[in-house]
VOGU-3710 file (C-alpha; in Angstrom, 3 decimals, decimal comma):
1> mleldfeifl> -8,223/1,547/21,432  -8,182/5,248/22,228  -10,728/4,584/24,961  -7,945/2,831/26,895  -5,626/4,769/29,195  -2,056/4,261/27,965  1,200/6,154/27,569  3,247/3,765/25,421  2,055/1,915/22,323  3,921/-1,086/20,990
11> gahthrvgdr> 2,336/-2,235/17,740  3,117/-5,159/15,489  6,446/-3,605/14,470  8,365/-3,731/17,732  11,067/-1,380/16,490  8,513/1,446/16,371  7,388/2,415/19,839  4,887/5,237/20,034  2,694/7,089/22,446  -0,960/8,099/22,586
21> hdvemgrafl> -0,338/11,069/20,282  1,157/8,742/17,643  -1,924/6,522/17,795  -4,220/9,552/17,516  -2,279/10,865/14,508  -2,260/7,450/12,847  -6,008/7,118/13,317  -6,620/10,637/11,996  -4,571/9,847/8,889  -6,474/6,597/8,351
31> vdqwnwtrqa> -9,791/8,459/8,651  -8,532/11,109/6,200  -7,517/8,415/3,691  -10,892/6,739/4,114  -12,732/10,004/3,443  -10,544/10,942/0,456  -11,071/7,498/-1,023  -14,835/7,584/-0,404  -14,978/10,933/-2,184  -13,002/9,549/-5,125
41> mrevrfapsv> -15,121/6,378/-5,196  -18,244/8,468/-5,739  -16,715/9,519/-9,042  -15,510/6,068/-10,124  -17,959/3,401/-11,241  -17,198/0,239/-9,318  -18,721/-3,163/-10,017  -17,948/-5,627/-7,202  -18,463/-8,476/-9,671  -15,029/-7,763/-11,189
51> aepgnlcaaq> -13,386/-8,988/-7,982  -13,405/-12,428/-6,421  -16,675/-12,782/-4,461  -16,158/-12,303/-0,729  -12,554/-11,139/-1,125  -12,551/-7,642/0,360  -8,849/-7,114/-0,350  -9,326/-7,891/-4,048  -12,372/-5,620/-4,253  -10,454/-2,769/-2,619
61> svcfnriaat> -7,488/-3,339/-4,899  -9,682/-3,149/-7,997  -11,356/0,017/-6,724  -8,086/1,708/-5,753  -6,564/0,818/-9,118  -9,543/2,372/-10,879  -9,190/5,520/-8,788  -5,454/5,637/-9,550  -6,191/5,194/-13,247  -8,618/8,104/-13,256
71> aalaptvtak> -6,379/11,021/-14,146  -8,623/13,599/-12,509  -8,684/11,769/-9,151  -5,281/10,176/-8,737  -3,334/13,429/-8,380  -5,791/14,674/-5,771  -5,652/11,617/-3,507  -1,921/11,092/-4,064  -1,144/14,752/-3,347  -3,096/14,584/-0,093
81> vlahragrhi> -1,301/11,437/1,048  2,136/12,833/0,155  1,376/16,184/1,783  0,248/14,406/4,938  3,446/12,347/5,026  5,444/15,547/4,664  3,526/17,144/7,534  1,421/19,506/5,405  -2,300/18,932/5,683  -4,460/19,866/2,705
//
């Protein structure tokens, strides 16, 4: 999407109009979350067989719940997400 030339972004929620900077920031946050989660997943044993076969949402939910349940990891990922929302990048 960022390869397109645009000034105004109107996503699925029409009450939230943004611009290119908003899209860039949203993408950066998504990439950060992905990387934080990948790091945490390396420390959490995940068996895809515990989720419904072929259901990516269920598999992600199981994995995220395991990360959240791991006391050493949950505060790290949660703190990063909350700090990002507050405008402080860790």
